[in-house]
Backbone as JSON Lines, residues from 0, in Angstrom:
{"i":0,"aa":"X","n":[0.91,-1.13,-0.01],"ca":[0.01,0.03,-0.01],"c":[0.88,1.21,0.02]}
{"i":1,"aa":"X","n":[0.56,2.22,-0.77],"ca":[1.22,3.51,-0.88],"c":[0.34,4.58,-0.38]}
{"i":2,"aa":"X","n":[0.93,5.54,0.3],"ca":[0.16,6.76,0.78],"c":[0.93,7.92,0.23]}
{"i":3,"aa":"X","n":[0.17,8.86,-0.43],"ca":[0.79,10.12,-0.98],"c":[0.22,11.31,-0.16]}
{"i":4,"aa":"X","n":[1.1,12.17,0.26],"ca":[0.68,13.37,0.96],"c":[1.71,14.35,1.08]}
{"i":5,"aa":"X","n":[1.36,15.59,1.54],"ca":[2.25,16.65,1.6],"c":[2.51,17.15,3.08]}
{"i":6,"aa":"X","n":[1.99,16.42,3.99],"ca":[2.2,16.79,5.46],"c":[3.08,15.67,6.01]}
{"i":7,"aa":"X","n":[4.23,16.12,6.57],"ca":[5.23,15.14,7.0],"c":[4.71,14.34,8.22]}
{"i":8,"aa":"X","n":[4.05,15.01,9.14],"ca":[3.6,14.33,10.35],"c":[2.37,13.4,10.1]}
{"i":9,"aa":"X","n":[1.38,13.97,9.47],"ca":[0.14,13.19,9.18],"c":[0.33,12.12,8.08]}
{"i":10,"aa":"X","n":[0.93,12.61,6.98],"ca":[0.97,11.71,5.86],"c":[2.17,10.75,5.91]}
{"i":11,"aa":"X","n":[3.39,11.17,6.1],"ca":[4.53,10.39,6.13],"c":[4.62,9.49,7.44]}
{"i":12,"aa":"X","n":[4.64,10.11,8.55],"ca":[4.78,9.28,9.75],"c":[3.54,8.42,9.99]}
{"i":13,"aa":"X","n":[2.39,8.94,9.59],"ca":[1.1,8.15,9.67],"c":[1.2,6.89,8.75]}
{"i":14,"aa":"X","n":[1.71,7.06,7.57],"ca":[1.89,5.97,6.69],"c":[2.83,4.92,7.16]}
{"i":15,"aa":"X","n":[4.03,5.39,7.7],"ca":[4.97,4.51,8.26],"c":[4.39,3.67,9.44]}
{"i":16,"aa":"X","n":[3.63,4.34,10.31],"ca":[2.97,3.69,11.46],"c":[1.93,2.68,10.97]}
{"i":17,"aa":"X","n":[1.38,2.9,9.85],"ca":[0.24,1.92,9.35],"c":[0.93,0.84,8.43]}
{"i":18,"aa":"X","n":[2.23,0.95,8.28],"ca":[2.86,0.01,7.41],"c":[2.76,0.24,5.9]}
{"i":19,"aa":"X","n":[2.43,1.44,5.49],"ca":[2.33,1.78,4.12],"c":[3.67,2.43,3.64]}
{"i":20,"aa":"X","n":[3.87,2.49,2.4],"ca":[4.98,3.19,1.8],"c":[4.57,4.59,1.54]}
{"i":21,"aa":"X","n":[5.23,5.53,2.22],"ca":[4.9,6.94,2.01],"c":[5.63,7.58,0.78]}
{"i":22,"aa":"X","n":[4.84,8.43,0.14],"ca":[5.41,9.29,-0.91],"c":[5.05,10.77,-0.42]}
{"i":23,"aa":"X","n":[6.11,11.48,-0.11],"ca":[5.91,12.82,0.4],"c":[6.06,13.83,-0.66]}
{"i":24,"aa":"X","n":[5.02,14.64,-0.87],"ca":[5.12,15.71,-1.85],"c":[5.73,16.91,-1.11]}
{"i":25,"aa":"X","n":[7.03,17.15,-1.37],"ca":[7.8,17.96,-0.61],"c":[7.66,19.45,-0.93]}
{"i":26,"aa":"X","n":[7.23,19.73,-2.21],"ca":[7.15,21.15,-2.66],"c":[8.47,21.81,-2.41]}
{"i":27,"aa":"X","n":[9.53,21.03,-2.65],"ca":[10.88,21.44,-2.55],"c":[11.34,21.87,-1.1]}
{"i":28,"aa":"X","n":[10.58,21.34,-0.15],"ca":[11.02,21.56,1.24],"c":[11.95,20.47,1.67]}
{"i":29,"aa":"X","n":[12.86,20.81,2.63],"ca":[13.74,19.71,3.06],"c":[12.96,18.73,3.99]}
{"i":30,"aa":"X","n":[13.52,17.56,4.08],"ca":[12.88,16.57,4.98],"c":[13.05,17.05,6.4]}
{"i":31,"aa":"X","n":[11.95,17.16,7.12],"ca":[11.96,17.67,8.54],"c":[12.89,16.84,9.45]}
{"i":32,"aa":"X","n":[13.42,17.56,10.35],"ca":[14.36,16.88,11.26],"c":[13.61,16.5,12.56]}
{"i":33,"aa":"X","n":[12.53,15.7,12.41],"ca":[11.84,15.34,13.52],"c":[11.81,13.81,13.69]}
{"i":34,"aa":"X","n":[11.7,13.3,14.88],"ca":[11.68,11.81,15.08],"c":[10.36,11.26,14.55]}
{"i":35,"aa":"X","n":[10.18,10.01,14.29],"ca":[11.35,9.06,14.42],"c":[12.09,9.02,13.14]}
{"i":36,"aa":"X","n":[13.41,8.79,13.27],"ca":[14.26,8.77,12.11],"c":[14.22,7.35,11.5]}
{"i":37,"aa":"X","n":[13.77,6.35,12.13],"ca":[13.6,4.98,11.51],"c":[12.63,5.16,10.41]}
{"i":38,"aa":"X","n":[12.9,4.35,9.38],"ca":[11.92,4.35,8.27],"c":[12.11,5.38,7.19]}
{"i":39,"aa":"X","n":[12.97,6.41,7.5],"ca":[13.12,7.5,6.51],"c":[13.75,6.96,5.24]}
{"i":40,"aa":"X","n":[14.53,5.85,5.32],"ca":[15.04,5.31,4.09],"c":[13.98,4.76,3.25]}
{"i":41,"aa":"X","n":[12.76,4.59,3.73],"ca":[11.63,4.03,3.04],"c":[10.63,5.13,2.56]}
{"i":42,"aa":"X","n":[11.04,6.38,2.74],"ca":[10.19,7.5,2.33],"c":[10.63,7.95,0.94]}
{"i":43,"aa":"X","n":[9.68,7.92,-0.01],"ca":[9.97,8.42,-1.3],"c":[9.6,9.94,-1.32]}
{"i":44,"aa":"X","n":[10.36,10.7,-2.04],"ca":[10.12,12.17,-2.04],"c":[9.86,12.58,-3.53]}
{"i":45,"aa":"X","n":[8.79,13.3,-3.68],"ca":[8.49,13.95,-4.99],"c":[8.19,15.41,-4.75]}
{"i":46,"aa":"X","n":[8.66,16.3,-5.67],"ca":[8.43,17.71,-5.51],"c":[6.99,18.11,-5.75]}
{"i":47,"aa":"X","n":[6.32,17.37,-6.67],"ca":[4.93,17.7,-7.12],"c":[4.06,16.51,-7.18]}
{"i":48,"aa":"X","n":[2.74,16.62,-7.3],"ca":[1.89,15.51,-7.43],"c":[2.19,14.83,-8.72]}
{"i":49,"aa":"X","n":[2.51,15.52,-9.79],"ca":[2.87,14.91,-11.07],"c":[4.1,13.99,-10.92]}
{"i":50,"aa":"X","n":[5.01,14.49,-10.2],"ca":[6.28,13.74,-9.87],"c":[5.93,12.48,-9.12]}
{"i":51,"aa":"X","n":[5.03,12.62,-8.13],"ca":[4.54,11.49,-7.31],"c":[3.95,10.42,-8.23]}
{"i":52,"aa":"X","n":[3.08,10.85,-9.19],"ca":[2.45,9.88,-10.09],"c":[3.42,9.14,-10.92]}
{"i":53,"aa":"X","n":[4.44,9.85,-11.39],"ca":[5.5,9.25,-12.16],"c":[6.29,8.17,-11.33]}
{"i":54,"aa":"X","n":[6.51,8.62,-10.08],"ca":[7.21,7.7,-9.1],"c":[6.39,6.44,-8.91]}
{"i":55,"aa":"X","n":[5.12,6.6,-8.74],"ca":[4.28,5.44,-8.49],"c":[4.32,4.53,-9.65]}
{"i":56,"aa":"X","n":[4.33,5.06,-10.85],"ca":[4.41,4.17,-12.09],"c":[5.72,3.38,-12.04]}
{"i":57,"aa":"X","n":[6.79,4.02,-11.59],"ca":[8.12,3.27,-11.55],"c":[8.06,2.24,-10.44]}
{"i":58,"aa":"X","n":[7.35,2.5,-9.31],"ca":[7.25,1.5,-8.24],"c":[6.45,0.37,-8.74]}
{"i":59,"aa":"X","n":[5.4,0.59,-9.43],"ca":[4.56,-0.49,-9.93],"c":[5.33,-1.33,-10.96]}
{"i":60,"aa":"X","n":[6.09,-0.75,-11.75],"ca":[6.9,-1.37,-12.8],"c":[7.93,-2.34,-12.12]}
{"i":61,"aa":"X","n":[8.57,-1.78,-11.1],"ca":[9.58,-2.57,-10.35],"c":[8.95,-3.84,-9.67]}
{"i":62,"aa":"X","n":[7.63,-3.59,-9.3],"ca":[6.92,-4.72,-8.58],"c":[6.43,-5.75,-9.59]}
{"i":63,"aa":"X","n":[6.52,-5.43,-10.84],"ca":[6.05,-6.36,-11.88],"c":[4.59,-6.21,-12.25]}
{"i":64,"aa":"X","n":[3.88,-5.1,-11.86],"ca":[2.56,-4.94,-12.23],"c":[2.55,-4.05,-13.54]}
{"i":65,"aa":"X","n":[1.39,-4.04,-14.16],"ca":[1.34,-3.35,-15.45],"c":[0.2,-2.34,-15.45]}
{"i":66,"aa":"X","n":[-0.37,-1.9,-14.35],"ca":[-1.44,-0.97,-14.36],"c":[-1.05,0.39,-14.61]}
């Protein structure tokens, strides 16, 4: 499961807590320096929603799906 959002606390940390793969729409903001630091290596960052959509397509391709 993938969760896309632009709020670090609600979207990214919430997705990690739920076991989802977060895609953070950063709007060119730096990754916040807030705990927890675990799982940050599993956070995908996209500057815009269009970039996030392109990223999701590559994730699906790597997983072997064709949708």
